[in-house]
All heavy atoms as TSV, in Angstrom:
chain	resi	resn	atom	element	x	y	z
A	1	MET	N	N	10.118	7.945	-1.211
A	1	MET	CA	C	11.508	7.727	-1.430
A	1	MET	C	C	11.835	6.282	-1.493
A	1	MET	O	O	11.328	5.499	-0.642
A	1	MET	CB	C	12.338	8.423	-0.301
A	1	MET	CG	C	13.819	8.241	-0.530
A	1	MET	SD	S	14.876	8.893	0.804
A	1	MET	CE	C	14.016	10.401	1.280
A	2	GLY	N	N	12.566	5.811	-2.447
A	2	GLY	CA	C	12.873	4.404	-2.599
A	2	GLY	C	C	14.341	4.214	-2.693
A	2	GLY	O	O	15.121	5.027	-3.123
A	3	LEU	N	N	14.739	3.049	-2.161
A	3	LEU	CA	C	16.144	2.592	-2.221
A	3	LEU	C	C	16.210	1.431	-3.225
A	3	LEU	O	O	15.571	0.429	-3.028
A	3	LEU	CB	C	16.676	2.159	-0.913
A	3	LEU	CG	C	16.681	3.276	0.138
A	3	LEU	CD1	C	17.162	2.713	1.516
A	3	LEU	CD2	C	17.685	4.362	-0.201
A	4	PRO	N	N	16.971	1.536	-4.342
A	4	PRO	CA	C	16.968	0.500	-5.328
A	4	PRO	C	C	17.701	-0.744	-4.954
A	4	PRO	O	O	17.852	-1.656	-5.747
A	4	PRO	CB	C	17.632	1.186	-6.498
A	4	PRO	CG	C	18.552	2.149	-5.904
A	4	PRO	CD	C	17.833	2.648	-4.671
A	5	TYR	N	N	18.150	-0.917	-3.728
A	5	TYR	CA	C	18.935	-2.046	-3.313
A	5	TYR	C	C	18.124	-3.113	-2.575
A	5	TYR	O	O	18.655	-4.120	-2.113
A	5	TYR	CB	C	20.124	-1.597	-2.495
A	5	TYR	CG	C	21.010	-0.657	-3.218
A	5	TYR	CD1	C	21.086	0.679	-2.885
A	5	TYR	CD2	C	21.767	-1.122	-4.317
A	5	TYR	CE1	C	21.867	1.571	-3.602
A	5	TYR	CE2	C	22.560	-0.231	-4.999
A	5	TYR	CZ	C	22.627	1.078	-4.665
A	5	TYR	OH	O	23.406	1.959	-5.354
A	6	GLY	N	N	16.855	-2.912	-2.369
A	6	GLY	CA	C	16.011	-3.899	-1.681
A	6	GLY	C	C	16.422	-4.044	-0.183
A	6	GLY	O	O	16.390	-5.155	0.300
A	7	VAL	N	N	16.754	-2.953	0.469
A	7	VAL	CA	C	17.174	-3.050	1.875
A	7	VAL	C	C	16.150	-2.355	2.738
A	7	VAL	O	O	15.378	-1.504	2.255
A	7	VAL	CB	C	18.573	-2.400	2.085
A	7	VAL	CG1	C	19.631	-3.172	1.256
A	7	VAL	CG2	C	18.545	-0.953	1.728
A	8	ALA	N	N	16.174	-2.676	4.004
A	8	ALA	CA	C	15.298	-1.965	4.989
A	8	ALA	C	C	16.251	-1.204	5.881
A	8	ALA	O	O	17.346	-1.638	6.200
A	8	ALA	CB	C	14.525	-2.946	5.762
A	9	ILE	N	N	15.803	0.003	6.291
A	9	ILE	CA	C	16.576	0.793	7.203
A	9	ILE	C	C	15.835	0.895	8.490
A	9	ILE	O	O	14.679	1.275	8.569
A	9	ILE	CB	C	16.800	2.220	6.617
A	9	ILE	CG1	C	17.614	2.110	5.280
A	9	ILE	CG2	C	17.567	3.097	7.620
A	9	ILE	CD1	C	17.779	3.409	4.597
A	10	ASP	N	N	16.541	0.540	9.597
A	10	ASP	CA	C	15.959	0.623	10.897
A	10	ASP	C	C	16.548	1.830	11.580
A	10	ASP	O	O	17.742	2.094	11.401
A	10	ASP	CB	C	16.314	-0.645	11.676
A	10	ASP	CG	C	15.553	-0.767	12.986
A	10	ASP	OD1	O	14.560	-0.006	13.152
A	10	ASP	OD2	O	15.866	-1.605	13.791
A	11	THR	N	N	15.774	2.554	12.336
A	11	THR	CA	C	16.293	3.767	12.922
A	11	THR	C	C	16.141	3.642	14.464
A	11	THR	O	O	15.312	2.964	14.998
A	11	THR	CB	C	15.513	4.992	12.505
A	11	THR	OG1	O	14.165	4.868	12.819
A	11	THR	CG2	C	15.645	5.214	11.026
A	12	VAL	N	N	17.051	4.341	15.134
A	12	VAL	CA	C	17.029	4.369	16.573
A	12	VAL	C	C	17.161	5.824	16.980
A	12	VAL	O	O	17.943	6.582	16.403
A	12	VAL	CB	C	18.257	3.578	17.199
A	12	VAL	CG1	C	18.312	3.680	18.678
A	12	VAL	CG2	C	18.209	2.147	16.737
A	13	GLY	N	N	16.429	6.275	17.970
A	13	GLY	CA	C	16.516	7.607	18.403
A	13	GLY	C	C	16.498	7.790	19.859
A	13	GLY	O	O	16.241	6.853	20.620
A	14	ILE	N	N	16.784	8.988	20.322
A	14	ILE	CA	C	16.818	9.310	21.736
A	14	ILE	C	C	16.279	10.707	21.927
A	14	ILE	O	O	16.432	11.548	21.047
A	14	ILE	CB	C	18.261	9.164	22.332
A	14	ILE	CG1	C	18.215	9.299	23.842
A	14	ILE	CG2	C	19.176	10.184	21.716
A	14	ILE	CD1	C	19.522	8.905	24.531
A	15	ASP	N	N	15.637	10.965	23.035
A	15	ASP	CA	C	15.150	12.323	23.353
A	15	ASP	C	C	16.333	13.220	23.639
A	15	ASP	O	O	17.069	12.996	24.627
A	15	ASP	CB	C	14.206	12.238	24.557
A	15	ASP	CG	C	13.573	13.554	24.875
A	15	ASP	OD1	O	13.801	14.521	24.161
A	15	ASP	OD2	O	12.923	13.614	25.903
A	16	PRO	N	N	16.573	14.257	22.827
A	16	PRO	CA	C	17.708	15.149	23.083
A	16	PRO	C	C	17.713	15.800	24.426
A	16	PRO	O	O	18.731	16.206	24.963
A	16	PRO	CB	C	17.603	16.114	21.916
A	16	PRO	CG	C	16.649	15.644	20.951
A	16	PRO	CD	C	15.817	14.622	21.671
A	17	ALA	N	N	16.498	15.962	25.003
A	17	ALA	CA	C	16.372	16.621	26.300
A	17	ALA	C	C	17.073	15.877	27.431
A	17	ALA	O	O	17.486	16.416	28.437
A	17	ALA	CB	C	14.965	16.864	26.670
A	18	VAL	N	N	17.331	14.552	27.260
A	18	VAL	CA	C	17.955	13.768	28.332
A	18	VAL	C	C	19.426	13.713	28.198
A	18	VAL	O	O	20.094	13.117	29.021
A	18	VAL	CB	C	17.318	12.320	28.371
A	18	VAL	CG1	C	15.830	12.384	28.629
A	18	VAL	CG2	C	17.594	11.543	27.123
A	19	LEU	N	N	19.990	14.268	27.113
A	19	LEU	CA	C	21.401	14.210	26.888
A	19	LEU	C	C	22.176	15.174	27.813
A	19	LEU	O	O	21.706	16.298	27.997
A	19	LEU	CB	C	21.780	14.500	25.466
A	19	LEU	CG	C	21.194	13.546	24.411
A	19	LEU	CD1	C	21.468	14.048	23.011
A	19	LEU	CD2	C	21.823	12.184	24.592
A	20	PRO	N	N	23.268	14.735	28.454
A	20	PRO	CA	C	23.974	15.610	29.360
A	20	PRO	C	C	24.732	16.737	28.668
A	20	PRO	O	O	24.977	17.786	29.263
A	20	PRO	CB	C	24.972	14.643	30.082
A	20	PRO	CG	C	25.102	13.496	29.152
A	20	PRO	CD	C	23.849	13.380	28.359
A	21	GLU	N	N	25.191	16.597	27.427
A	21	GLU	CA	C	25.925	17.585	26.707
A	21	GLU	C	C	25.002	18.646	26.118
A	21	GLU	O	O	24.143	18.251	25.268
A	21	GLU	CB	C	26.807	16.941	25.605
A	21	GLU	CG	C	27.830	15.955	26.128
A	21	GLU	CD	C	27.280	14.521	26.211
A	21	GLU	OE1	O	26.119	14.318	25.873
A	21	GLU	OE2	O	28.056	13.685	26.645
A	22	PRO	N	N	25.167	19.858	26.469
A	22	PRO	CA	C	24.253	20.904	25.972
A	22	PRO	C	C	24.302	21.042	24.451
A	22	PRO	O	O	23.241	21.396	23.823
A	22	PRO	CB	C	24.686	22.205	26.651
A	22	PRO	CG	C	25.736	21.840	27.583
A	22	PRO	CD	C	26.133	20.397	27.391
A	23	HIS	N	N	25.457	20.842	23.816
A	23	HIS	CA	C	25.498	21.006	22.384
A	23	HIS	C	C	24.734	19.962	21.599
A	23	HIS	O	O	24.456	20.117	20.408
A	23	HIS	CB	C	26.943	21.107	21.856
A	23	HIS	CG	C	27.794	19.909	22.142
A	23	HIS	ND1	N	28.348	19.686	23.389
A	23	HIS	CD2	C	28.103	18.795	21.386
A	23	HIS	CE1	C	29.031	18.552	23.353
A	23	HIS	NE2	N	28.869	18.014	22.153
A	24	PHE	N	N	24.317	18.871	22.271
A	24	PHE	CA	C	23.488	17.855	21.594
A	24	PHE	C	C	21.997	18.147	21.813
A	24	PHE	O	O	21.185	17.492	21.213
A	24	PHE	CB	C	23.845	16.468	22.102
A	24	PHE	CG	C	25.151	15.945	21.580
A	24	PHE	CD1	C	26.091	15.456	22.484
A	24	PHE	CD2	C	25.431	15.961	20.272
A	24	PHE	CE1	C	27.275	14.983	22.052
A	24	PHE	CE2	C	26.665	15.432	19.781
A	24	PHE	CZ	C	27.584	15.011	20.701
A	25	ARG	N	N	21.666	19.025	22.680
A	25	ARG	CA	C	20.280	19.311	23.039
A	25	ARG	C	C	19.687	20.387	22.142
A	25	ARG	O	O	19.429	21.513	22.538
A	25	ARG	CB	C	20.155	19.785	24.527
A	25	ARG	CG	C	20.366	18.721	25.476
A	25	ARG	CD	C	20.020	19.245	26.880
A	25	ARG	NE	N	21.152	18.795	27.736
A	25	ARG	CZ	C	21.657	19.523	28.701
A	25	ARG	NH1	N	21.218	20.718	28.958
A	25	ARG	NH2	N	22.657	19.065	29.422
A	26	LYS	N	N	19.578	20.081	20.873
A	26	LYS	CA	C	18.969	21.073	19.924
A	26	LYS	C	C	17.898	20.360	19.159
A	26	LYS	O	O	17.956	19.187	18.901
A	26	LYS	CB	C	20.052	21.631	19.019
A	26	LYS	CG	C	20.721	20.581	18.118
A	26	LYS	CD	C	21.767	21.207	17.240
A	26	LYS	CE	C	22.388	20.123	16.380
A	26	LYS	NZ	N	23.316	20.620	15.473
A	27	ALA	N	N	16.928	21.146	18.713
A	27	ALA	CA	C	15.838	20.568	17.899
A	27	ALA	C	C	16.367	20.430	16.446
A	27	ALA	O	O	17.080	21.291	15.943
A	27	ALA	CB	C	14.663	21.523	17.873
A	28	HIS	N	N	16.078	19.336	15.842
A	28	HIS	CA	C	16.491	19.093	14.479
A	28	HIS	C	C	15.558	19.791	13.514
A	28	HIS	O	O	14.309	19.891	13.724
A	28	HIS	CB	C	16.495	17.591	14.149
A	28	HIS	CG	C	17.577	16.842	14.813
A	28	HIS	ND1	N	18.887	16.996	14.403
A	28	HIS	CD2	C	17.586	16.016	15.896
A	28	HIS	CE1	C	19.633	16.240	15.207
A	28	HIS	NE2	N	18.873	15.613	16.124
A	29	THR	N	N	16.069	20.321	12.488
A	29	THR	CA	C	15.377	21.034	11.453
A	29	THR	C	C	15.083	20.067	10.303
A	29	THR	O	O	15.651	19.003	10.229
A	29	THR	CB	C	16.133	22.240	10.915
A	29	THR	OG1	O	17.361	21.768	10.309
A	29	THR	CG2	C	16.468	23.232	12.068
A	30	ALA	N	N	14.253	20.484	9.353
A	30	ALA	CA	C	14.022	19.657	8.144
A	30	ALA	C	C	15.339	19.432	7.411
A	30	ALA	O	O	15.535	18.300	6.943
A	30	ALA	CB	C	13.001	20.365	7.286
A	31	SER	N	N	16.168	20.414	7.284
A	31	SER	CA	C	17.391	20.216	6.577
A	31	SER	C	C	18.294	19.205	7.341
A	31	SER	O	O	19.041	18.465	6.724
A	31	SER	CB	C	18.127	21.518	6.328
A	31	SER	OG	O	18.481	22.176	7.562
A	32	GLY	N	N	18.220	19.254	8.646
A	32	GLY	CA	C	19.051	18.287	9.458
A	32	GLY	C	C	18.579	16.857	9.250
A	32	GLY	O	O	19.363	15.901	9.100
A	33	TYR	N	N	17.227	16.661	9.190
A	33	TYR	CA	C	16.704	15.353	8.926
A	33	TYR	C	C	17.095	14.891	7.515
A	33	TYR	O	O	17.457	13.716	7.285
A	33	TYR	CB	C	15.184	15.326	9.094
A	33	TYR	CG	C	14.757	15.253	10.499
A	33	TYR	CD1	C	14.054	16.275	11.041
A	33	TYR	CD2	C	15.069	14.132	11.320
A	33	TYR	CE1	C	13.609	16.221	12.394
A	33	TYR	CE2	C	14.662	14.102	12.590
A	33	TYR	CZ	C	13.894	15.128	13.139
A	33	TYR	OH	O	13.527	15.083	14.468
A	34	LEU	N	N	16.978	15.806	6.530
A	34	LEU	CA	C	17.322	15.418	5.142
A	34	LEU	C	C	18.820	15.028	5.059
A	34	LEU	O	O	19.204	14.147	4.336
A	34	LEU	CB	C	17.003	16.570	4.202
A	34	LEU	CG	C	15.553	16.788	3.940
A	34	LEU	CD1	C	15.339	18.083	3.107
A	34	LEU	CD2	C	14.924	15.599	3.272
A	35	GLN	N	N	19.639	15.736	5.785
A	35	GLN	CA	C	21.091	15.417	5.824
A	35	GLN	C	C	21.302	14.024	6.403
A	35	GLN	O	O	22.131	13.267	5.861
A	35	GLN	CB	C	21.822	16.440	6.683
A	35	GLN	CG	C	23.357	16.135	6.771
A	35	GLN	CD	C	24.049	16.164	5.446
A	35	GLN	OE1	O	23.742	16.945	4.572
A	35	GLN	NE2	N	24.994	15.226	5.266
A	36	GLU	N	N	20.565	13.676	7.424
A	36	GLU	CA	C	20.701	12.293	8.004
A	36	GLU	C	C	20.226	11.210	7.024
A	36	GLU	O	O	20.829	10.223	6.884
A	36	GLU	CB	C	19.918	12.200	9.323
A	36	GLU	CG	C	20.515	13.022	10.434
A	36	GLU	CD	C	21.933	12.536	10.779
A	36	GLU	OE1	O	22.179	11.327	10.804
A	36	GLU	OE2	O	22.789	13.363	11.041
A	37	ILE	N	N	19.144	11.513	6.297
A	37	ILE	CA	C	18.661	10.578	5.317
A	37	ILE	C	C	19.631	10.402	4.191
A	37	ILE	O	O	19.961	9.291	3.779
A	37	ILE	CB	C	17.265	11.027	4.744
A	37	ILE	CG1	C	16.256	10.930	5.861
A	37	ILE	CG2	C	16.864	10.235	3.542
A	37	ILE	CD1	C	14.911	11.616	5.554
A	38	ARG	N	N	20.221	11.519	3.703
A	38	ARG	CA	C	21.243	11.509	2.671
A	38	ARG	C	C	22.428	10.671	3.152
A	38	ARG	O	O	22.969	9.850	2.389
A	38	ARG	CB	C	21.679	12.903	2.311
A	38	ARG	CG	C	22.727	13.014	1.282
A	38	ARG	CD	C	23.050	14.443	1.017
A	38	ARG	NE	N	24.133	14.602	0.076
A	38	ARG	CZ	C	25.398	14.801	0.326
A	38	ARG	NH1	N	25.801	14.938	1.602
A	38	ARG	NH2	N	26.313	14.938	-0.623
A	39	SER	N	N	22.816	10.905	4.357
A	39	SER	CA	C	23.979	10.196	4.874
A	39	SER	C	C	23.694	8.656	4.954
A	39	SER	O	O	24.566	7.833	4.637
A	39	SER	CB	C	24.324	10.751	6.297
A	39	SER	OG	O	25.409	10.066	6.794
A	40	ALA	N	N	22.507	8.309	5.384
A	40	ALA	CA	C	22.118	6.866	5.466
A	40	ALA	C	C	22.126	6.235	4.083
A	40	ALA	O	O	22.595	5.123	3.901
A	40	ALA	CB	C	20.767	6.724	6.110
A	41	ILE	N	N	21.582	6.957	3.065
A	41	ILE	CA	C	21.594	6.419	1.717
A	41	ILE	C	C	22.974	6.271	1.158
A	41	ILE	O	O	23.352	5.223	0.592
A	41	ILE	CB	C	20.732	7.319	0.819
A	41	ILE	CG1	C	19.254	7.202	1.174
A	41	ILE	CG2	C	20.923	6.932	-0.687
A	41	ILE	CD1	C	18.336	8.202	0.530
A	42	ARG	N	N	23.834	7.222	1.363
A	42	ARG	CA	C	25.210	7.161	0.881
A	42	ARG	C	C	25.952	5.988	1.579
A	42	ARG	O	O	26.717	5.297	0.959
A	42	ARG	CB	C	25.935	8.478	1.133
A	42	ARG	CG	C	25.385	9.613	0.242
A	42	ARG	CD	C	26.084	10.921	0.501
A	42	ARG	NE	N	27.424	10.783	-0.074
A	42	ARG	CZ	C	28.416	11.613	0.208
A	42	ARG	NH1	N	28.275	12.619	1.080
A	42	ARG	NH2	N	29.603	11.492	-0.382
A	43	SER	N	N	25.741	5.855	2.830
A	43	SER	CA	C	26.380	4.725	3.574
A	43	SER	C	C	25.909	3.402	3.084
A	43	SER	O	O	26.719	2.453	2.905
A	43	SER	CB	C	26.094	4.866	5.124
A	43	SER	OG	O	26.641	6.031	5.619
A	44	MET	N	N	24.626	3.284	2.788
A	44	MET	CA	C	24.064	2.047	2.247
A	44	MET	C	C	24.651	1.728	0.881
A	44	MET	O	O	25.004	0.617	0.574
A	44	MET	CB	C	22.516	2.084	2.220
A	44	MET	CG	C	21.918	0.778	1.821
A	44	MET	SD	S	22.341	-0.624	2.929
A	44	MET	CE	C	21.651	-0.118	4.480
A	45	ARG	N	N	24.817	2.761	0.081
A	45	ARG	CA	C	25.499	2.580	-1.209
A	45	ARG	C	C	26.897	2.010	-1.087
A	45	ARG	O	O	27.320	1.143	-1.814
A	45	ARG	CB	C	25.477	3.888	-2.012
A	45	ARG	CG	C	24.165	4.242	-2.651
A	45	ARG	CD	C	24.336	5.506	-3.424
A	45	ARG	NE	N	23.038	5.928	-3.992
A	45	ARG	CZ	C	22.772	7.136	-4.290
A	45	ARG	NH1	N	23.647	8.096	-4.169
A	45	ARG	NH2	N	21.564	7.496	-4.775
A	46	ARG	N	N	27.677	2.623	-0.160
A	46	ARG	CA	C	29.047	2.140	0.091
A	46	ARG	C	C	29.040	0.762	0.593
A	46	ARG	O	O	29.909	-0.027	0.165
A	46	ARG	CB	C	29.766	3.135	1.008
A	46	ARG	CG	C	30.133	4.457	0.360
A	46	ARG	CD	C	31.068	5.291	1.245
A	46	ARG	NE	N	30.533	5.635	2.577
A	46	ARG	CZ	C	29.817	6.679	2.798
A	46	ARG	NH1	N	29.594	7.573	1.813
A	46	ARG	NH2	N	29.342	6.938	4.004
A	47	LEU	N	N	28.144	0.431	1.504
A	47	LEU	CA	C	28.046	-0.940	2.026
A	47	LEU	C	C	27.717	-1.946	0.874
A	47	LEU	O	O	28.330	-3.011	0.757
A	47	LEU	CB	C	27.032	-1.019	3.161
A	47	LEU	CG	C	26.807	-2.396	3.768
A	47	LEU	CD1	C	28.077	-2.863	4.422
A	47	LEU	CD2	C	25.680	-2.313	4.795
A	48	HIS	N	N	26.785	-1.564	0.077
A	48	HIS	CA	C	26.384	-2.444	-1.048
A	48	HIS	C	C	27.525	-2.602	-2.040
A	48	HIS	O	O	27.781	-3.723	-2.463
A	48	HIS	CB	C	25.181	-1.820	-1.791
A	48	HIS	CG	C	24.708	-2.611	-2.970
A	48	HIS	ND1	N	25.127	-2.421	-4.250
A	48	HIS	CD2	C	23.857	-3.670	-2.980
A	48	HIS	CE1	C	24.560	-3.282	-4.995
A	48	HIS	NE2	N	23.756	-4.024	-4.312
A	49	TYR	N	N	28.240	-1.547	-2.366
A	49	TYR	CA	C	29.422	-1.636	-3.237
A	49	TYR	C	C	30.476	-2.537	-2.602
A	49	TYR	O	O	31.065	-3.394	-3.331
A	49	TYR	CB	C	29.965	-0.265	-3.531
A	49	TYR	CG	C	31.209	-0.298	-4.343
A	49	TYR	CD1	C	31.147	-0.469	-5.723
A	49	TYR	CD2	C	32.509	-0.152	-3.768
A	49	TYR	CE1	C	32.294	-0.503	-6.507
A	49	TYR	CE2	C	33.654	-0.209	-4.542
A	49	TYR	CZ	C	33.526	-0.386	-5.904
A	49	TYR	OH	O	34.664	-0.446	-6.633
A	50	ALA	N	N	30.754	-2.407	-1.336
A	50	ALA	CA	C	31.771	-3.210	-0.687
A	50	ALA	C	C	31.385	-4.691	-0.667
A	50	ALA	O	O	32.198	-5.584	-0.980
A	50	ALA	CB	C	31.991	-2.702	0.749
A	51	ALA	N	N	30.094	-4.962	-0.413
A	51	ALA	CA	C	29.644	-6.381	-0.442
A	51	ALA	C	C	29.707	-6.950	-1.831
A	51	ALA	O	O	30.152	-8.099	-2.019
A	51	ALA	CB	C	28.209	-6.434	0.124
A	52	ALA	N	N	29.289	-6.168	-2.807
A	52	ALA	CA	C	29.282	-6.664	-4.243
A	52	ALA	C	C	30.782	-6.904	-4.696
A	52	ALA	O	O	31.058	-7.833	-5.357
A	52	ALA	CB	C	28.606	-5.684	-5.126
A	53	THR	N	N	31.660	-6.037	-4.267
A	53	THR	CA	C	33.064	-6.162	-4.657
A	53	THR	C	C	33.663	-7.369	-3.994
A	53	THR	O	O	34.386	-8.156	-4.642
A	53	THR	CB	C	33.874	-4.900	-4.264
A	53	THR	OG1	O	33.312	-3.744	-4.890
A	53	THR	CG2	C	35.328	-4.980	-4.615
A	54	ALA	N	N	33.384	-7.604	-2.708
A	54	ALA	CA	C	33.889	-8.756	-2.024
A	54	ALA	C	C	33.372	-10.041	-2.679
A	54	ALA	O	O	34.102	-11.028	-2.852
A	54	ALA	CB	C	33.502	-8.706	-0.568
A	55	GLU	N	N	32.062	-10.039	-3.035
A	55	GLU	CA	C	31.456	-11.221	-3.671
A	55	GLU	C	C	32.108	-11.514	-5.017
A	55	GLU	O	O	32.432	-12.652	-5.343
A	55	GLU	CB	C	29.969	-11.050	-3.812
A	55	GLU	CG	C	29.237	-12.254	-4.303
A	55	GLU	CD	C	27.720	-12.072	-4.406
A	55	GLU	OE1	O	27.262	-11.048	-3.958
A	55	GLU	OE2	O	27.100	-12.997	-4.874
A	56	ALA	N	N	32.373	-10.455	-5.763
A	56	ALA	CA	C	33.053	-10.624	-7.094
A	56	ALA	C	C	34.463	-11.155	-6.918
A	56	ALA	O	O	34.903	-12.014	-7.718
A	56	ALA	CB	C	33.033	-9.298	-7.841
A	57	GLU	N	N	35.179	-10.644	-5.951
A	57	GLU	CA	C	36.540	-11.112	-5.695
A	57	GLU	C	C	36.536	-12.657	-5.299
A	57	GLU	O	O	37.398	-13.362	-5.765
A	57	GLU	CB	C	37.204	-10.314	-4.602
A	57	GLU	CG	C	37.547	-8.902	-5.029
A	57	GLU	CD	C	38.115	-8.038	-3.947
A	57	GLU	OE1	O	38.128	-8.465	-2.765
A	57	GLU	OE2	O	38.427	-6.863	-4.213
A	58	LEU	N	N	35.594	-13.078	-4.509
A	58	LEU	CA	C	35.483	-14.414	-4.141
A	58	LEU	C	C	35.163	-15.296	-5.352
A	58	LEU	O	O	35.667	-16.400	-5.507
A	58	LEU	CB	C	34.351	-14.644	-3.075
A	58	LEU	CG	C	34.760	-14.163	-1.692
A	58	LEU	CD1	C	33.508	-14.262	-0.751
A	58	LEU	CD2	C	35.927	-14.848	-1.129
A	59	ALA	N	N	34.316	-14.809	-6.268
A	59	ALA	CA	C	33.980	-15.558	-7.475
A	59	ALA	C	C	35.216	-15.677	-8.358
A	59	ALA	O	O	35.449	-16.770	-8.927
A	59	ALA	CB	C	32.851	-14.858	-8.222
A	60	VAL	N	N	35.996	-14.656	-8.490
A	60	VAL	CA	C	37.220	-14.715	-9.289
A	60	VAL	C	C	38.204	-15.719	-8.691
A	60	VAL	O	O	38.825	-16.571	-9.362
A	60	VAL	CB	C	37.908	-13.331	-9.409
A	60	VAL	CG1	C	39.253	-13.404	-10.020
A	60	VAL	CG2	C	36.983	-12.399	-10.239
A	61	GLU	N	N	38.354	-15.682	-7.348
A	61	GLU	CA	C	39.250	-16.649	-6.682
A	61	GLU	C	C	38.808	-18.071	-6.931
A	61	GLU	O	O	39.572	-18.980	-7.162
A	61	GLU	CB	C	39.324	-16.336	-5.191
A	61	GLU	CG	C	40.113	-15.059	-4.901
A	61	GLU	CD	C	40.064	-14.770	-3.387
A	61	GLU	OE1	O	39.650	-15.590	-2.599
A	61	GLU	OE2	O	40.419	-13.590	-3.057
A	62	ALA	N	N	37.465	-18.292	-6.859
A	62	ALA	CA	C	36.901	-19.629	-7.052
A	62	ALA	C	C	37.200	-20.081	-8.496
A	62	ALA	O	O	37.491	-21.257	-8.756
A	62	ALA	CB	C	35.427	-19.671	-6.753
A	63	ALA	N	N	37.006	-19.192	-9.417
A	63	ALA	CA	C	37.241	-19.556	-10.851
A	63	ALA	C	C	38.704	-19.904	-11.054
A	63	ALA	O	O	39.080	-20.867	-11.774
A	63	ALA	CB	C	36.843	-18.378	-11.747
A	64	HIS	N	N	39.594	-19.118	-10.461
A	64	HIS	CA	C	41.063	-19.403	-10.581
A	64	HIS	C	C	41.396	-20.782	-9.956
A	64	HIS	O	O	42.139	-21.530	-10.505
A	64	HIS	CB	C	41.907	-18.308	-9.933
A	64	HIS	CG	C	41.931	-17.091	-10.732
A	64	HIS	ND1	N	42.078	-15.818	-10.211
A	64	HIS	CD2	C	41.935	-16.870	-12.074
A	64	HIS	CE1	C	42.147	-14.907	-11.152
A	64	HIS	NE2	N	42.035	-15.519	-12.284
A	65	ALA	N	N	40.772	-21.085	-8.842
A	65	ALA	CA	C	40.996	-22.376	-8.200
A	65	ALA	C	C	40.518	-23.507	-9.121
A	65	ALA	O	O	41.188	-24.570	-9.231
A	65	ALA	CB	C	40.279	-22.422	-6.817
A	66	LEU	N	N	39.383	-23.346	-9.788
A	66	LEU	CA	C	38.859	-24.362	-10.672
A	66	LEU	C	C	39.804	-24.554	-11.851
A	66	LEU	O	O	40.066	-25.697	-12.308
A	66	LEU	CB	C	37.471	-23.966	-11.169
A	66	LEU	CG	C	36.338	-24.152	-10.172
A	66	LEU	CD1	C	35.043	-23.594	-10.734
A	66	LEU	CD2	C	36.132	-25.613	-9.790
A	67	LEU	N	N	40.323	-23.458	-12.352
A	67	LEU	CA	C	41.238	-23.546	-13.479
A	67	LEU	C	C	42.539	-24.216	-13.103
A	67	LEU	O	O	43.090	-24.952	-13.954
A	67	LEU	CB	C	41.527	-22.128	-14.061
A	67	LEU	CG	C	40.334	-21.466	-14.775
A	67	LEU	CD1	C	40.697	-20.049	-15.153
A	67	LEU	CD2	C	39.915	-22.274	-15.988
A	68	ARG	N	N	43.010	-23.966	-11.906
A	68	ARG	CA	C	44.236	-24.634	-11.463
A	68	ARG	C	C	44.035	-26.155	-11.266
A	68	ARG	O	O	44.979	-26.944	-11.444
A	68	ARG	CB	C	44.672	-24.008	-10.146
A	68	ARG	CG	C	45.369	-22.705	-10.231
A	68	ARG	CD	C	46.005	-22.266	-8.963
A	68	ARG	NE	N	45.091	-22.102	-7.884
A	68	ARG	CZ	C	44.502	-21.044	-7.542
A	68	ARG	NH1	N	44.702	-19.917	-8.238
A	68	ARG	NH2	N	43.648	-20.957	-6.542
A	69	ASP	N	N	42.861	-26.568	-10.929
A	69	ASP	CA	C	42.552	-27.979	-10.644
A	69	ASP	C	C	42.272	-28.782	-11.878
A	69	ASP	O	O	42.226	-30.019	-11.809
A	69	ASP	CB	C	41.393	-28.096	-9.647
A	69	ASP	CG	C	41.764	-27.601	-8.282
A	69	ASP	OD1	O	42.976	-27.527	-7.963
A	69	ASP	OD2	O	40.816	-27.300	-7.472
A	70	GLU	N	N	42.055	-28.142	-13.032
A	70	GLU	CA	C	41.801	-28.887	-14.272
A	70	GLU	C	C	43.054	-29.587	-14.739
A	70	GLU	O	O	44.144	-29.127	-14.661
A	70	GLU	CB	C	41.261	-27.916	-15.349
A	70	GLU	CG	C	39.838	-27.491	-15.139
A	70	GLU	CD	C	39.338	-26.744	-16.318
A	70	GLU	OE1	O	39.910	-26.836	-17.437
A	70	GLU	OE2	O	38.314	-26.037	-16.146
A	71	PRO	N	N	42.792	-30.828	-15.303
A	71	PRO	CA	C	43.998	-31.602	-15.765
A	71	PRO	C	C	44.574	-31.092	-17.056
A	71	PRO	O	O	44.069	-30.361	-17.767
A	71	PRO	CB	C	43.418	-33.013	-16.076
A	71	PRO	CG	C	41.920	-32.907	-16.040
A	71	PRO	CD	C	41.582	-31.574	-15.404
């Protein structure tokens, strides 16, 4: 599986058996893992879009500032 954005994903986990809440103490299934991977990819896409949008907005603001400063 590849992510076209050149990012690395770091994961953190915990043993479900040590959790105090019984509803969290369940074994994950293959579909559960796939759902988590899908969620991570979708989140990374949203983060990438937000960063790209912010960068584009800064570029537009800089261009407007240059145009205002021209004689």
